[in-house]
BAFI-3210 file (N, C-alpha, C; in Angstrom, 3 decimals, decimal comma, padded with zeros to 6 digits):
// residues 246
n [1|2|3|4|5|6|7|8|9|10|11|12|13|14|15|16|17|18|19|20|21|22|23|24|25|26|27|28|29|30|31|32|33|34|35|36|37|38|39|40|41|42|43|44|45|46|47|48|49|50|51|52|53|54|55|56|57|58|59|60|61|62|63|64|65|66|67|68|69|70|71|72|73|74|75|76|77|78|79|80|81|82|83|84|85|86|87|88|89|90|91|92|93|94|95|96|97|98|99|100|101|102|103|104|105|106|107|108|109|110|111|112|113|114|115|116|117|118|119|120|121|122|123|124|125|126|127|128|129|130|131|132|133|134|135|136|137|138|139|140|141|142|143|144|145|146|147|148|149|150|151|152|153|154|155|156|157|158|159|160|161|162|163|164|165|166|167|168|169|170|171|172|173|174|175|176|177|178|179|180|181|182|183|184|185|186|187|188|189|190|191|192|193|194|195|196|197|198|199|200|201|202|203|204|205|206|207|208|209|210|211|212|213|214|215|216|217|218|219|220|221|222|223|224|225|226|227|228|229|230|231|232|233|234|235|236|237|238|239|240|241|242|243|244|245|246]
n.u [110,962|113,773|113,558|115,231|116,800|117,039|119,857|121,498|121,712|120,890|122,577|122,871|123,883|126,667|128,337|130,889|130,484|127,956|128,438|129,679|127,559|126,438|124,922|125,390|125,204|125,455|126,162|125,328|126,138|124,429|125,497|127,723|129,032|128,168|125,627|124,882|125,814|124,450|124,820|123,819|123,272|120,548|118,275|119,501|119,091|118,699|116,494|115,195|117,115|117,003|114,515|114,744|116,634|115,020|112,405|113,510|114,358|112,195|110,711|112,055|111,087|112,149|112,423|111,459|112,128|111,625|112,646|111,912|112,562|111,958|109,695|108,451|108,866|108,147|105,525|103,021|103,324|102,449|100,620|101,436|102,761|105,457|106,577|107,945|107,907|109,008|109,146|109,152|110,952|112,989|111,740|111,568|114,304|114,564|112,895|114,179|116,773|115,777|115,197|117,279|118,589|116,567|117,418|120,175|119,795|118,419|115,668|114,060|114,416|116,991|117,018|115,401|116,425|117,019|116,009|117,161|116,003|117,368|116,215|117,700|119,255|121,518|119,767|117,522|119,495|120,105|118,091|117,632|117,983|121,245|122,204|120,310|121,111|123,589|123,083|121,306|123,308|125,045|123,208|122,799|125,370|125,876|124,166|125,206|127,876|127,298|125,197|125,569|126,060|123,607|121,691|120,677|120,806|121,763|120,604|121,460|121,028|122,154|122,274|124,635|127,639|129,391|131,677|130,782|128,423|128,491|129,456|132,515|134,400|132,407|131,310|133,187|132,102|130,402|129,935|129,761|129,561|127,779|127,779|126,218|125,591|126,692|128,962|130,036|133,177|133,619|132,053|132,825|135,435|134,841|133,392|135,073|138,072|140,398|140,228|139,620|140,683|139,880|137,236|134,567|132,018|128,581|125,897|122,191|121,217|123,581|127,018|129,509|130,723|131,680|132,792|133,506|136,161|137,262|138,269|137,023|133,988|132,198|128,779|125,731|122,048|119,643|116,229|113,317|110,567|107,924|106,814|104,442|103,935|106,146|106,070|103,675|104,729|106,796|105,399|103,872|105,667|106,359|103,830|104,088|104,128|105,581|108,523|110,732|111,075|111,257]
n.v [106,014|107,782|109,813|109,244|111,528|112,268|113,743|113,544|114,331|114,152|116,631|117,093|115,535|113,858|115,903|114,514|111,705|111,571|112,200|109,932|108,158|107,285|107,446|109,120|109,973|113,120|113,746|115,265|116,104|117,382|117,498|116,980|118,464|121,779|123,926|125,854|127,476|128,860|130,001|131,693|133,361|135,020|132,936|130,794|128,278|128,259|128,644|126,015|124,193|125,013|124,002|121,237|120,398|121,326|119,723|117,030|117,832|118,168|115,712|114,619|115,127|117,425|120,550|123,624|126,976|129,304|132,035|134,419|136,703|137,878|136,627|135,370|132,992|131,054|131,413|130,316|129,226|131,256|131,439|130,086|129,365|129,465|130,555|133,296|136,602|139,203|142,475|141,237|139,019|139,567|138,663|135,925|135,383|136,269|134,515|131,847|132,428|133,258|130,470|129,379|130,380|129,170|126,583|126,736|127,364|125,283|125,105|124,000|120,689|119,741|117,540|117,828|118,816|122,054|124,235|127,349|128,784|131,213|132,981|134,820|136,766|138,852|140,794|141,200|142,656|144,829|146,406|147,083|149,771|150,889|150,425|148,567|146,622|145,662|144,556|142,456|141,216|140,380|138,561|136,507|135,603|134,576|132,353|131,020|130,585|129,098|127,265|124,476|122,909|122,617|121,983|123,324|124,781|126,630|127,538|129,391|131,995|133,512|135,979|137,059|136,918|138,352|139,600|141,639|141,220|139,819|139,660|139,954|137,097|135,241|134,157|131,980|130,052|128,256|125,388|124,358|124,966|125,799|126,583|128,002|128,012|131,027|132,437|135,151|136,965|137,607|136,149|133,580|133,816|134,094|131,583|129,994|130,010|128,931|127,667|129,441|129,766|127,678|127,791|127,884|129,103|127,587|125,907|126,233|124,936|123,439|123,225|124,089|122,422|122,588|120,959|121,014|121,801|120,148|118,449|120,430|119,767|118,861|119,784|118,746|119,268|117,257|116,498|117,572|115,539|116,005|119,036|119,710|118,355|118,400|121,077|120,984|119,093|120,491|122,699|121,495|121,027|123,536|124,621|123,454|124,167|123,357|123,937|122,681|121,020|118,099]
n.w [083,243|081,717|078,800|075,751|073,538|070,201|068,591|066,290|062,917|059,425|057,158|054,377|051,401|050,274|047,781|046,264|046,532|045,196|042,507|041,527|041,797|044,129|047,059|049,875|052,952|054,756|058,111|061,112|064,796|066,872|070,036|070,282|068,122|068,183|066,973|064,143|061,095|058,299|055,299|052,361|049,322|048,148|046,533|046,380|047,810|050,473|052,214|051,520|052,433|054,983|055,698|055,581|057,149|059,708|059,376|060,323|062,734|064,073|063,743|065,493|068,043|068,965|070,931|069,010|068,315|066,129|064,371|062,257|060,260|057,795|057,067|055,079|053,716|055,603|056,450|056,734|059,276|060,966|063,147|065,027|068,471|068,969|066,802|065,570|063,999|061,860|063,489|065,863|066,312|068,051|070,440|070,410|070,750|073,313|074,450|074,442|075,508|077,908|078,671|078,772|081,216|083,168|082,694|083,572|086,490|087,018|087,282|085,256|083,183|081,338|079,125|076,820|073,758|072,701|070,058|068,496|066,144|063,835|061,066|058,707|060,136|059,748|058,359|060,324|062,352|060,815|060,950|063,435|066,133|067,093|069,714|070,649|068,830|069,715|072,339|071,682|070,164|072,061|073,758|071,888|071,475|073,969|074,459|072,477|073,416|075,996|075,273|074,655|076,687|078,007|076,460|074,264|071,238|068,342|065,122|062,549|059,828|057,105|054,375|053,637|055,094|057,741|059,848|061,639|062,544|064,452|068,307|069,560|068,887|068,973|066,973|066,540|067,732|066,215|065,400|063,088|059,722|056,604|053,434|050,776|046,962|045,237|046,985|048,728|048,918|051,217|052,536|052,239|053,462|056,320|056,633|055,806|056,428|055,883|053,462|051,253|048,766|047,549|046,826|044,960|042,818|043,144|041,881|042,819|045,776|046,187|047,700|050,385|053,193|056,208|059,222|062,610|062,234|060,465|057,155|054,087|052,619|049,832|049,196|048,670|048,815|049,534|047,555|048,384|048,940|049,391|049,890|051,268|053,298|054,865|055,683|057,374|059,385|060,449|061,211|063,434|065,584|066,040|067,275|070,074|073,183|075,352|077,566|077,573|079,641|080,410]
ca.u [112,270|113,950|113,552|116,249|116,299|117,970|120,549|122,391|120,825|121,615|122,354|122,804|124,465|128,033|128,608|131,344|129,965|126,970|129,129|130,159|126,378|126,311|124,269|126,429|124,529|126,482|125,639|126,103|125,632|124,587|125,710|129,311|129,463|126,926|125,422|124,969|125,714|124,188|124,963|123,663|122,741|118,979|118,054|120,667|118,528|118,816|115,171|114,964|118,159|116,583|113,269|115,087|116,674|114,030|111,760|114,239|114,503|110,670|110,337|112,663|110,416|112,889|111,699|111,886|111,595|111,777|112,548|111,877|112,622|111,380|108,154|107,826|108,836|107,520|104,382|102,263|103,308|102,443|099,869|102,178|103,278|106,948|106,929|108,064|108,309|109,272|109,901|108,905|111,756|113,713|111,207|111,928|115,701|114,579|112,465|115,411|117,655|115,231|114,859|118,521|118,509|115,957|118,138|121,182|119,375|117,689|114,063|113,652|115,295|117,883|116,958|114,740|117,030|116,029|116,845|116,765|116,414|116,976|116,279|118,126|119,969|121,770|118,664|117,030|120,291|120,253|116,775|117,708|118,931|122,871|122,053|119,689|122,055|124,750|122,268|120,932|124,551|125,472|122,098|123,037|126,953|125,723|123,631|126,379|128,765|126,502|124,073|125,643|125,861|122,361|120,722|119,950|121,683|121,590|120,774|121,644|121,173|122,360|122,523|125,945|128,142|130,365|132,137|130,130|127,035|128,564|129,931|133,817|134,716|131,007|131,271|134,032|131,315|129,873|130,885|129,138|129,284|127,433|127,734|125,425|125,410|127,605|129,246|130,755|134,451|133,586|131,065|133,683|136,447|134,353|133,062|136,179|139,051|141,769|140,213|138,956|141,184|139,460|135,685|133,550|130,396|127,933|124,296|121,208|121,326|124,957|127,943|130,608|130,305|132,799|132,424|134,220|137,510|137,613|138,393|136,004|133,329|131,198|127,420|124,320|120,553|118,640|115,158|112,134|109,299|106,431|106,776|103,327|103,930|107,348|105,510|102,846|105,325|107,467|104,116|103,124|106,419|106,029|102,677|104,547|104,000|106,523|109,403|111,981|111,027|110,875]
ca.v [105,897|109,170|109,544|109,526|112,206|112,344|114,901|113,519|114,563|114,636|118,129|116,933|114,460|114,051|115,613|113,726|110,464|111,696|112,373|108,543|107,451|106,906|108,574|109,345|111,247|113,555|113,777|116,263|115,520|118,853|117,535|117,127|119,765|122,375|125,379|125,896|129,009|128,698|131,244|131,697|134,668|134,967|131,972|129,834|127,273|128,446|128,014|124,797|123,585|124,817|123,270|119,784|120,354|121,554|118,429|116,142|118,264|118,083|114,652|113,824|115,612|118,631|122,168|124,815|128,339|129,883|133,516|134,382|138,195|138,292|136,381|134,892|131,426|130,504|132,468|129,560|129,214|132,526|131,376|129,151|130,116|129,036|131,283|134,840|137,340|140,695|142,963|140,491|138,027|139,610|137,875|134,651|135,219|136,397|133,262|130,746|133,340|132,647|128,867|128,903|130,806|128,339|125,447|126,917|127,448|123,888|125,235|123,073|119,891|120,065|116,703|118,030|119,517|123,159|124,765|128,546|129,054|132,471|132,954|136,407|137,517|140,197|141,673|141,715|143,533|145,895|146,975|147,584|150,732|150,279|150,061|147,343|145,810|144,956|144,019|140,916|140,138|139,527|137,744|135,280|135,224|133,878|131,175|130,246|129,952|128,168|126,396|123,188|121,913|122,722|120,937|124,409|124,809|127,760|127,511|131,002|131,708|134,960|135,934|137,367|136,596|139,654|139,368|142,846|140,689|138,880|140,113|139,545|135,552|134,737|133,213|130,771|128,821|127,736|123,990|123,565|126,124|125,467|127,993|127,381|129,034|132,056|133,090|136,300|136,623|137,870|135,257|132,657|133,859|133,917|130,433|128,692|130,772|128,323|127,057|130,312|129,640|126,536|127,999|128,186|129,433|126,392|126,248|126,056|123,522|122,525|124,100|123,447|121,953|122,405|120,510|120,983|122,079|118,954|118,926|120,948|118,693|119,631|119,064|118,593|119,397|116,206|116,719|117,388|114,969|116,323|120,125|120,331|117,505|118,623|122,294|120,699|118,389|121,756|123,638|120,963|120,981|124,976|124,461|123,099|125,284|122,928|124,824|121,779|120,475|116,786]
ca.w [082,622|081,183|077,227|074,923|072,417|069,055|068,055|065,153|061,819|058,137|056,969|053,290|050,965|049,760|046,335|045,629|046,349|044,457|041,099|041,128|041,636|045,379|047,961|051,126|053,716|055,598|059,456|062,042|065,810|067,718|071,094|070,120|067,324|068,342|066,352|062,300|060,486|056,947|054,592|050,858|048,681|047,588|045,346|046,394|048,530|051,799|052,859|051,430|053,177|056,551|056,052|055,258|058,836|060,313|059,233|061,065|064,436|064,292|063,929|066,887|069,154|069,534|070,945|068,172|068,176|064,888|064,514|060,891|060,163|056,438|057,249|053,718|053,425|056,715|056,575|057,028|060,837|061,785|064,192|066,073|069,415|069,009|065,672|065,806|062,675|061,474|064,543|067,201|066,455|069,228|071,477|070,107|071,226|074,602|074,889|074,549|076,739|079,518|078,896|078,973|082,496|083,717|082,883|084,490|087,736|087,343|087,233|084,256|082,956|080,083|078,402|075,392|072,878|072,228|068,831|067,971|064,451|063,127|059,591|058,333|061,453|059,506|058,185|061,465|063,211|060,130|060,749|064,693|066,423|067,269|070,772|070,633|068,116|070,748|073,351|070,836|069,612|073,438|074,129|071,119|072,187|075,666|073,994|071,871|074,407|077,114|074,999|074,513|078,079|078,701|075,554|073,503|070,256|067,381|063,754|062,205|058,655|056,505|053,059|053,531|056,432|058,041|061,400|062,340|062,740|065,858|069,121|069,437|069,294|069,111|065,600|066,611|068,406|065,450|064,901|061,507|058,766|055,576|052,508|049,251|045,796|044,757|048,278|048,466|049,140|052,732|053,341|052,084|054,510|057,378|056,613|055,583|056,296|055,377|052,076|050,332|047,516|046,538|046,952|043,664|043,039|043,167|041,551|043,777|046,549|046,285|048,237|051,105|054,530|057,184|060,627|063,458|061,678|059,415|055,869|053,501|051,979|048,985|049,844|047,913|049,789|048,794|047,213|049,710|047,983|049,792|050,730|052,081|054,479|055,661|056,354|058,272|060,204|061,040|061,889|064,602|066,304|066,534|068,051|071,256|074,371|076,307|077,621|077,792|081,114|080,193]
c.u [112,604|114,251|114,696|115,978|117,618|118,449|121,097|121,118|121,535|121,423|122,586|123,589|125,789|127,956|129,434|131,267|129,067|127,156|129,284|129,014|126,163|125,636|124,881|125,944|125,915|125,906|126,156|125,356|125,648|125,252|127,346|129,802|128,315|126,950|125,794|124,865|125,677|124,127|124,784|123,111|121,289|119,177|118,857|120,331|118,398|117,579|114,946|115,776|117,600|115,552|113,788|115,556|115,893|113,014|112,597|114,294|113,081|110,185|110,932|112,195|111,260|111,619|112,084|111,479|112,393|111,525|112,630|111,422|111,845|109,846|107,605|107,812|108,137|106,106|103,207|102,040|103,194|101,490|100,382|102,966|104,672|107,399|107,128|108,595|108,264|109,786|109,581|110,009|112,935|113,101|111,473|113,383|115,452|114,010|113,668|116,460|117,190|115,119|116,340|119,108|117,855|116,774|119,522|120,874|118,705|116,344|113,621|114,634|115,803|117,851|116,467|115,707|116,218|116,904|116,326|117,116|116,043|117,178|116,499|118,370|120,563|120,848|117,958|118,130|120,261|118,997|116,354|118,555|120,232|122,755|121,609|120,551|123,128|124,220|121,899|122,092|125,221|124,393|122,792|124,636|126,552|125,298|124,517|127,525|128,510|125,635|124,291|125,660|124,341|121,484|120,367|121,255|120,805|121,754|120,818|121,877|121,285|122,544|124,043|126,589|129,048|130,452|131,359|128,650|127,229|129,315|131,466|134,159|133,245|130,779|132,069|133,207|130,535|130,405|130,486|129,011|128,963|127,086|127,155|125,576|126,659|127,792|130,263|132,444|134,320|132,991|132,294|135,106|136,352|133,952|133,945|137,336|140,168|141,493|139,246|139,478|140,720|137,709|135,350|132,333|129,814|126,416|123,549|121,312|122,544|125,931|129,125|130,062|131,509|132,194|133,479|135,801|137,940|137,704|137,244|135,203|132,206|129,901|126,415|122,999|119,827|117,246|114,140|110,981|108,367|106,755|105,656|103,436|105,171|107,038|104,547|103,633|106,262|106,492|103,903|104,465|106,432|104,814|102,758|104,501|104,830|107,628|110,784|112,380|110,994|112,246]
c.v [107,320|108,901|110,226|110,599|112,345|113,617|114,551|113,521|114,509|116,098|118,017|115,683|114,780|114,218|114,660|112,485|110,522|111,686|110,787|107,761|106,833|108,021|108,348|110,499|111,955|114,307|114,830|115,738|116,969|118,681|117,537|118,250|120,939|123,545|124,996|127,254|128,529|130,210|131,007|132,987|134,267|134,039|130,833|128,212|127,280|128,172|126,760|123,836|123,638|124,044|121,599|119,511|120,399|120,262|117,586|116,213|117,893|116,591|113,983|114,409|116,781|119,804|123,044|126,069|128,962|131,453|133,751|136,039|138,468|137,820|135,839|133,359|130,375|131,115|131,409|128,959|130,298|132,435|130,495|129,859|130,344|129,718|132,889|135,731|138,749|141,289|142,299|139,318|138,224|138,837|136,548|134,112|135,530|135,098|132,192|131,512|132,893|131,386|128,631|129,145|129,759|127,110|125,640|126,702|126,052|124,045|124,449|122,008|120,089|118,659|116,853|118,986|120,728|123,663|126,217|128,700|130,330|132,509|134,582|137,347|138,874|141,158|141,974|142,821|144,955|146,910|147,433|148,788|150,040|149,778|148,667|146,283|144,848|144,228|142,410|140,365|139,514|138,405|136,145|134,419|134,116|132,293|130,312|129,370|128,688|127,556|124,800|122,308|122,009|122,285|122,291|124,600|125,976|127,296|128,972|131,016|133,139|134,879|136,237|137,419|137,962|139,134|140,721|142,197|140,083|139,717|138,841|138,198|134,661|133,680|131,998|129,649|128,144|126,429|123,820|124,830|125,682|126,886|127,113|128,437|129,695|132,603|134,013|136,155|136,561|136,685|133,781|132,773|134,020|132,565|129,534|129,201|130,362|127,641|128,104|130,291|128,393|126,687|128,459|128,521|127,989|126,569|125,788|124,852|122,865|123,798|123,456|123,427|122,049|122,055|120,588|121,165|121,050|119,529|119,398|119,713|119,400|118,833|119,482|118,663|118,466|117,032|116,512|117,029|115,462|117,813|120,334|119,696|117,759|120,090|121,810|119,898|119,658|122,473|122,768|120,976|122,829|125,418|124,002|124,016|124,809|124,082|123,847|121,656|119,237|116,256]
c.w [081,689|079,440|076,878|073,750|071,395|068,687|066,971|063,920|060,351|057,702|055,325|052,680|050,464|048,129|045,641|045,360|045,196|042,790|040,639|041,464|043,006|046,376|049,563|052,082|054,660|056,886|060,531|063,576|066,935|069,133|071,134|069,206|067,322|067,398|064,832|062,172|059,246|056,165|053,052|050,425|048,255|046,140|045,602|047,243|049,954|052,685|052,654|052,342|054,539|056,578|055,900|056,572|059,665|060,686|060,210|062,563|064,783|064,439|064,850|068,180|069,687|070,099|070,261|068,363|067,007|064,716|062,793|060,408|058,759|056,612|055,979|053,477|054,263|057,065|057,442|058,405|061,594|063,075|065,316|067,037|069,422|067,664|065,829|064,450|062,680|062,902|065,991|067,077|067,569|070,504|071,511|070,775|072,615|075,174|075,221|075,369|077,805|079,767|079,643|080,795|083,256|084,055|083,693|086,005|088,094|087,801|086,356|083,838|081,431|079,160|077,066|074,688|072,437|071,259|068,637|066,816|064,023|061,902|059,361|059,653|061,142|059,256|059,512|062,045|062,223|060,456|062,364|065,211|067,015|068,456|071,375|070,096|068,975|071,709|072,590|070,398|070,877|073,807|073,304|071,434|073,297|075,418|073,170|072,415|075,516|076,732|074,923|075,743|078,629|077,476|074,472|072,469|069,069|065,776|063,308|060,762|058,141|055,084|052,612|054,769|056,209|059,384|062,320|062,965|064,178|066,953|069,136|069,941|069,406|067,893|065,659|067,438|067,399|065,057|063,820|060,572|057,091|054,455|051,008|048,244|045,507|046,238|047,687|049,009|050,743|053,102|053,305|053,130|055,943|057,736|056,874|055,087|055,922|054,152|050,959|048,948|046,459|046,335|045,382|043,626|042,243|042,574|042,604|044,502|046,681|047,215|049,304|052,225|055,230|058,486|061,607|063,102|060,727|058,131|055,067|052,829|051,157|049,175|048,639|048,775|048,842|048,428|048,181|048,515|048,398|050,928|051,779|053,338|055,439|056,324|057,476|059,642|061,239|061,957|063,389|065,664|066,985|067,321|069,367|072,443|075,342|076,407|077,997|079,136|081,182|081,059]
res [x|x|x|x|x|x|x|x|x|x|x|x|x|x|x|x|x|x|x|x|x|x|x|x|x|x|x|x|x|x|x|x|x|x|x|x|x|x|x|x|x|x|x|x|x|x|x|x|x|x|x|x|x|x|x|x|x|x|x|x|x|x|x|x|x|x|x|x|x|x|x|x|x|x|x|x|x|x|x|x|x|x|x|x|x|x|x|x|x|x|x|x|x|x|x|x|x|x|x|x|x|x|x|x|x|x|x|x|x|x|x|x|x|x|x|x|x|x|x|x|x|x|x|x|x|x|x|x|x|x|x|x|x|x|x|x|x|x|x|x|x|x|x|x|x|x|x|x|x|x|x|x|x|x|x|x|x|x|x|x|x|x|x|x|x|x|x|x|x|x|x|x|x|x|x|x|x|x|x|x|x|x|x|x|x|x|x|x|x|x|x|x|x|x|x|x|x|x|x|x|x|x|x|x|x|x|x|x|x|x|x|x|x|x|x|x|x|x|x|x|x|x|x|x|x|x|x|x|x|x|x|x|x|x|x|x|x|x|x|x|x|x|x|x|x|x]
***
């Protein structure tokens, strides 16, 4: 019997409901609304939010590849085969791109969801020669455009959003936009082009969420009660050598 994999997860809780004393989870389904772009300046809770999402993906037996350019917040994962750091993050991008080709060709199954998690995409590009930048942006664009039907999804984080970090039209493939903290005007315009006039600076762990063009929602990232356990769960997922052939 074919295993059914979960693709619906909590991304946070409604700040509006929380202000009235209610906890209302805000959910996303990668199958129907693929790819997340998460933007937050330093200290706004980006890594915390990413770990909150990653733990859920790991608990759902997802295939996860983590590209961590700064290699600070996920340093405990450094010996995991599905973890890539510093100048090696491009290898993680290539691994997922090659997996996508295998799924297109029918060499492996598409049942197990695969997540390319790229922390600090803009920082990586800034450290890369311009010719290589364009190649990597094209690789990402291909995954964003073709991944949904193949069970491959992207979670991309940046401290500051800028259209120059993407190939033409690629950023339109993000179905979920999450902005935390004090967003720059450029970041607000890119994430929430129709609502920039209502965007206000938020404290750490709070911000705005847009899902598939629906109305903007104020969001709060819940407290992670046991960070050590969360790191362990994520680590176990990154130890997997499976290539999505379930």
